[in-house]
C-alpha positions as CSV (number, residue, x, y, z in Angstrom):
1,M,0.2,-0.1,-0.1
2,T,1.5,3.3,-1.0
3,T,1.6,6.3,1.4
4,R,0.4,9.7,0.5
5,K,2.9,12.4,-0.9
6,A,2.0,15.6,0.9
7,Y,3.5,17.4,-2.2
8,I,0.8,15.7,-4.5
9,D,-2.0,16.4,-1.9
10,A,-0.5,20.0,-1.9
11,A,-0.8,20.0,-5.9
12,K,-4.6,18.9,-5.7
13,F,-5.1,21.8,-3.0
14,L,-3.7,24.3,-5.6
15,G,-6.0,22.6,-8.3
16,I,-9.1,22.9,-6.1
17,L,-8.3,26.2,-5.2
18,L,-8.2,27.7,-8.7
19,V,-11.2,25.7,-9.4
20,L,-13.3,27.7,-6.3
21,M,-11.7,31.0,-7.7
22,N,-13.0,30.5,-11.1
23,H,-16.5,29.3,-10.0
24,I,-16.9,32.3,-7.7
25,E,-15.3,34.8,-10.6
26,L,-12.2,35.7,-8.3
27,K,-9.6,37.1,-10.6
28,F,-6.4,38.2,-10.1
29,P,-3.5,39.2,-12.9
30,F,-1.8,36.2,-14.3
31,V,-2.8,33.6,-11.6
32,N,-6.3,32.6,-13.3
33,F,-4.7,32.6,-16.7
34,Y,-1.8,30.6,-16.0
35,G,-3.0,28.8,-13.2
36,G,-5.9,27.9,-15.8
37,M,-3.3,25.7,-17.5
38,F,-3.0,23.3,-15.0
39,Y,-5.9,23.1,-12.5
40,V,-7.9,20.4,-14.0
41,P,-4.8,18.4,-15.7
42,V,-3.2,18.4,-12.6
43,F,-5.5,16.0,-11.0
44,F,-5.1,13.5,-13.7
45,V,-1.2,13.8,-13.7
46,A,-1.2,13.2,-9.8
47,A,-3.2,10.2,-10.5
48,G,-0.6,8.9,-13.0
49,L,2.0,9.4,-10.6
50,T,0.4,7.6,-7.9
51,Y,-0.8,4.9,-10.0
52,Y,0.6,1.1,-9.6
53,N,-0.5,-1.6,-11.9
54,K,-1.7,-4.4,-9.6
55,E,-2.4,-8.0,-10.3
56,E,-6.1,-7.7,-10.4
57,G,-9.1,-8.2,-12.7
58,L,-10.7,-5.1,-14.6
59,K,-14.1,-5.9,-12.8
60,V,-12.2,-5.7,-9.5
61,F,-10.4,-2.5,-10.5
62,A,-13.7,-0.8,-11.8
63,A,-15.5,-1.7,-8.7
64,K,-12.9,-0.2,-6.5
65,K,-12.6,2.7,-8.6
66,A,-16.8,3.2,-8.6
67,R,-16.8,3.0,-5.0
68,R,-14.4,5.9,-4.9
69,L,-15.5,8.2,-7.6
70,L,-19.3,6.7,-8.7
71,V,-20.8,6.4,-5.6
72,P,-20.0,9.9,-4.3
73,Y,-20.9,11.3,-7.6
74,F,-24.4,10.1,-7.4
75,I,-24.9,10.6,-4.1
76,C,-24.0,14.3,-4.4
77,N,-26.3,14.6,-7.5
78,G,-28.9,12.7,-5.8
79,F,-28.7,15.2,-2.6
80,L,-28.8,18.3,-4.8
81,Y,-31.7,17.0,-7.0
82,V,-34.1,16.2,-4.0
83,F,-32.6,19.4,-2.4
84,F,-33.8,21.5,-5.4
85,M,-36.9,19.4,-5.8
86,A,-38.0,19.9,-2.2
87,K,-37.1,23.7,-2.6
88,D,-39.3,24.1,-5.8
89,F,-42.1,22.2,-3.7
90,L,-41.9,24.7,-0.8
91,A,-42.0,27.4,-3.1
92,G,-45.4,26.1,-4.4
93,K,-43.9,25.4,-7.9
94,A,-45.2,22.7,-10.0
95,P,-42.9,20.0,-11.5
96,H,-41.4,21.5,-14.6
97,K,-39.3,20.8,-17.6
98,E,-36.3,21.9,-15.9
99,Q,-36.5,19.1,-13.3
100,L,-36.2,16.6,-16.2
101,T,-33.6,18.2,-17.9
102,A,-31.8,18.4,-14.4
103,L,-31.9,14.6,-14.0
104,I,-30.9,14.0,-17.7
105,G,-27.9,16.1,-16.6
106,I,-27.1,13.5,-14.0
107,L,-27.2,10.8,-16.3
108,Y,-25.2,12.5,-18.9
109,S,-22.6,14.1,-16.8
110,R,-21.8,17.1,-19.0
111,N,-22.9,20.7,-18.3
112,S,-24.3,21.0,-21.8
113,L,-25.0,19.4,-25.1
114,Y,-22.5,22.3,-27.2
115,I,-19.5,24.3,-25.9
116,P,-21.2,26.8,-23.2
117,G,-21.6,30.2,-25.3
118,Q,-22.7,28.3,-28.6
119,E,-26.4,29.1,-29.1
120,P,-28.7,27.5,-29.3
121,N,-27.4,25.2,-26.6
122,V,-29.2,22.6,-24.0
123,Y,-28.0,23.1,-20.6
124,F,-28.1,20.1,-18.5
125,M,-26.3,20.3,-14.8
126,T,-28.5,23.4,-13.8
127,I,-28.7,22.2,-10.0
128,L,-25.3,23.5,-8.7
129,N,-23.7,20.3,-9.7
130,S,-21.8,21.1,-13.0
131,P,-18.3,20.5,-11.5
132,T,-19.2,16.7,-10.7
133,W,-18.6,15.8,-14.5
134,F,-15.0,15.5,-13.2
135,L,-15.8,12.1,-11.3
136,T,-17.3,10.2,-14.3
137,A,-14.6,11.6,-16.2
138,M,-11.8,10.5,-13.7
139,F,-13.4,7.1,-13.6
140,L,-13.5,6.2,-17.4
141,T,-9.7,7.4,-17.7
142,Y,-8.6,5.4,-15.0
143,L,-10.4,2.4,-16.7
144,L,-8.7,3.1,-20.1
145,L,-5.3,3.2,-18.2
146,K,-6.1,-0.1,-16.7
147,V,-6.9,-1.3,-20.1
148,S,-3.7,0.0,-21.5
149,F,-1.6,-1.8,-19.0
150,R,-3.3,-5.1,-19.8
151,I,-2.6,-4.5,-23.7
152,T,0.7,-3.4,-23.5
153,K,1.8,-5.4,-20.3
154,G,3.2,-2.5,-18.8
155,K,6.0,-2.2,-21.3
156,K,6.7,1.5,-21.5
157,R,7.4,1.5,-25.5
158,E,4.1,-0.2,-26.1
159,L,2.6,2.1,-23.5
160,F,3.8,5.1,-25.0
161,L,2.8,4.1,-28.6
162,F,-0.8,3.5,-26.8
163,A,-0.6,6.9,-25.6
164,L,0.2,8.3,-28.9
165,S,-2.8,6.4,-30.6
166,M,-5.0,8.0,-27.9
167,F,-3.7,11.4,-28.5
168,V,-4.3,10.9,-32.3
169,L,-8.1,9.4,-31.4
170,G,-8.6,12.5,-28.7
171,A,-7.6,15.1,-31.6
172,L,-10.0,13.5,-34.4
173,L,-12.8,13.6,-31.5
174,H,-11.7,17.2,-30.6
175,Y,-11.8,18.6,-34.1
176,F,-14.8,16.3,-35.6
177,C,-17.0,15.7,-32.7
178,P,-20.0,18.2,-33.1
179,V,-21.3,17.9,-29.5
180,L,-20.2,17.0,-25.9
181,L,-20.6,13.5,-25.4
182,P,-22.0,11.9,-22.2
183,W,-19.3,11.1,-19.0
184,S,-16.9,13.4,-21.4
185,L,-16.3,10.4,-23.7
186,E,-14.8,12.7,-26.5
187,C,-12.2,14.2,-23.9
188,I,-11.2,10.7,-22.2
189,P,-8.3,10.1,-24.7
190,L,-6.9,13.1,-23.7
191,F,-7.3,12.9,-20.1
192,Y,-5.6,9.6,-20.4
193,C,-2.4,11.3,-21.9
194,Y,-2.4,13.4,-19.0
195,M,-2.7,10.6,-16.6
196,V,-0.2,8.2,-18.4
197,S,2.4,11.3,-18.7
198,G,2.1,11.2,-14.8
199,Y,3.1,7.5,-14.7
200,F,6.1,8.2,-16.8
201,I,7.2,11.3,-14.8
202,R,7.2,9.1,-11.7
203,E,9.0,5.9,-13.8
204,E,11.6,8.4,-15.3
205,G,12.2,9.7,-12.1
206,L,11.7,13.2,-13.5
207,L,10.9,14.8,-10.1
208,E,14.2,13.8,-8.6
209,K,16.6,14.4,-11.6
210,K,18.6,17.6,-11.8
211,M,18.1,19.1,-15.1
212,P,18.1,22.9,-14.9
213,V,18.8,23.7,-18.5
214,A,16.0,21.7,-19.6
215,L,13.7,23.1,-17.2
216,I,14.5,26.8,-18.0
217,L,14.0,25.8,-21.6
218,A,10.6,24.2,-20.8
219,I,9.5,27.0,-18.6
220,V,10.2,29.2,-21.5
221,V,8.5,27.3,-24.2
222,F,5.5,27.0,-21.9
223,F,5.3,30.7,-21.4
224,L,5.5,31.3,-25.0
225,S,3.0,28.7,-25.8
226,C,0.5,30.1,-23.4
227,E,0.8,33.4,-24.9
228,F,0.1,31.7,-28.4
229,N,-2.3,29.4,-27.4
230,G,-4.5,31.5,-25.1
231,S,-6.6,30.3,-22.0
232,A,-8.2,26.6,-21.8
233,N,-11.3,24.9,-20.4
234,I,-10.6,21.2,-20.6
235,S,-13.9,20.5,-19.0
236,V,-15.9,21.3,-22.3
237,G,-12.9,20.3,-24.3
238,H,-11.4,23.7,-25.2
239,L,-7.7,23.5,-25.3
240,G,-7.1,27.0,-26.9
241,K,-5.9,27.4,-30.6
242,S,-3.6,24.2,-30.6
243,L,-4.3,21.0,-29.4
244,V,-0.7,20.1,-29.0
245,A,0.2,23.5,-27.2
246,G,-3.0,23.1,-24.9
247,M,-1.9,19.7,-24.1
248,Y,1.8,20.5,-23.4
249,N,0.6,23.5,-21.3
250,G,-1.4,21.2,-19.2
251,I,1.3,18.4,-18.7
252,F,4.2,21.0,-18.2
253,S,2.5,23.1,-15.8
254,S,1.1,19.9,-13.6
255,F,4.7,18.6,-13.6
256,F,6.3,22.0,-12.6
257,I,3.9,22.7,-9.9
258,I,4.3,19.2,-8.3
259,W,7.8,19.4,-8.7
260,L,8.2,22.8,-7.4
261,L,6.1,21.6,-4.0
262,K,8.4,18.5,-3.8
263,Q,11.2,21.0,-3.7
264,L,9.6,23.3,-1.1
265,E,8.6,20.2,1.2
266,I,12.4,18.8,1.0
267,K,14.3,22.1,1.4
268,I,12.3,25.1,2.5
269,A,8.7,24.6,3.9
270,L,7.6,21.3,4.8
271,K,4.7,22.6,7.2
272,L,3.5,24.7,4.5
273,T,3.2,21.8,2.0
274,E,1.7,19.6,4.7
275,F,-0.8,22.5,5.6
276,M,-1.7,22.5,2.1
277,A,-1.9,18.9,1.7
278,G,-4.2,18.7,4.5
279,F,-7.0,20.4,2.6
280,G,-5.7,18.6,-0.5
281,K,-7.0,15.4,0.9
282,H,-10.6,16.7,0.7
283,T,-10.7,17.9,-2.8
284,L,-13.4,15.4,-3.9
285,T,-16.0,16.6,-1.5
286,I,-15.0,20.3,-1.8
287,L,-15.3,19.6,-6.0
288,C,-18.8,18.1,-5.5
289,Y,-20.6,20.5,-2.8
290,H,-18.8,24.2,-3.0
291,M,-21.1,25.1,-5.4
292,L,-24.1,24.9,-3.0
293,V,-22.1,26.4,-0.3
294,F,-21.3,29.3,-2.4
295,A,-24.8,29.8,-3.2
296,F,-25.6,29.9,0.6
297,G,-22.9,32.2,1.4
298,Q,-23.5,34.6,-1.3
299,G,-27.0,35.0,-0.3
300,V,-26.0,35.8,3.1
301,L,-23.4,38.1,2.3
302,Q,-25.9,40.0,0.0
303,I,-28.3,40.6,3.0
304,I,-25.5,41.7,5.0
305,I,-23.2,43.8,2.8
306,P,-24.8,46.6,0.7
307,E,-24.8,46.6,-2.8
308,T,-23.0,49.7,-3.3
309,L,-20.1,48.3,-1.2
310,M,-20.1,44.9,-3.4
311,E,-19.7,46.8,-6.5
312,Q,-16.2,47.9,-5.2
313,N,-13.3,45.8,-6.6
314,L,-11.5,45.6,-3.3
315,I,-14.6,44.7,-1.1
316,S,-15.9,42.2,-3.7
317,R,-12.5,40.5,-3.7
318,I,-12.2,40.1,0.2
319,V,-15.9,38.9,0.3
320,K,-15.1,36.4,-2.2
321,I,-11.9,35.0,-0.7
322,F,-14.2,35.0,2.8
323,I,-16.5,32.6,1.1
324,I,-13.9,30.3,-0.3
325,I,-12.2,29.9,2.8
326,I,-15.8,29.5,4.8
327,T,-16.9,27.2,1.9
328,T,-13.6,24.9,2.2
329,V,-13.8,24.8,6.1
330,V,-17.7,24.0,6.5
331,I,-17.3,21.3,3.7
332,I,-14.1,19.6,5.5
333,L,-15.9,20.0,8.9
334,V,-19.2,18.2,7.6
335,E,-17.3,15.6,5.8
336,K,-15.3,14.7,9.2
337,I,-18.6,14.6,11.3
338,V,-20.2,12.2,8.6
339,S,-16.9,9.7,8.6
340,T,-17.1,10.2,12.6
341,L,-20.8,9.1,12.6
342,S,-20.5,6.1,10.2
343,E,-17.3,4.9,11.7
344,R,-19.7,4.8,15.2
345,R,-22.4,3.0,13.5
346,R,-20.2,0.4,12.2
347,L,-19.1,-0.3,15.5
């Protein structure tokens, strides 16, 4: 059994922090733009870094990942669906088309049928559950990784060729698939490339190697690539002007953040890394429920804080930072309470 690496959990914390910032529209110069390159890919790269191919059948592996990813997915979405159904009922609203659309969205596991902004469009995940697309995508990507190891028998050359074929398939789907497929199917080959790159990073010992010249060159290429390629939103298959540049930006930025955090852990700030890792262990729960807690927090603060104050940029940023902190703490506390109660019931 592998032990958790604090620097990997810390990287997940930075990833989920950027997710929260984007969803609450908290913007800082450079942070959102460059951070946007890694905040989704880092979870797939981290998964590959910690993946060890065990001698177990695909069904056993799939069952384990389903318990880890699909059970929380359906629990969260079921809770949110019942919550909004009850809210509409108490408000005296009759059952309507949006409730059926939300139910379809849970099964489809995509925010919309087309890339957001393309009109006309069909929006599915309308009950503050849009971030949960990630869980079904991660589940399928894990399955593809397991299948690839069975096909290639874990040989690096064959695994690399398999990854290359997945990139080609992902490119074809990226450019020619007219809709966002259920469970992020058109993106899974590209997510696989992120994940298997994490595996290769570990196997090649890239986090331990000293390669200052190569690293500096890679950083320069990254910044040039970002300026050329623009922003990305991998959740809807948007990787900028160039798919190659978008994939490079995601893989390298994820590698660099993890590498940097490992250096901090070893040489400078072990306590800081451990502090971030403490939050990083709860990313799945934060991802699932933060939109709901955001909505509550923003609703309360709109009552307390005058609208004229909220229009001021500094005040607005402070309020949003406060909501992010409260949201994170509340979700972690609730998760720990539920976990404690569940353990007591077992006893």
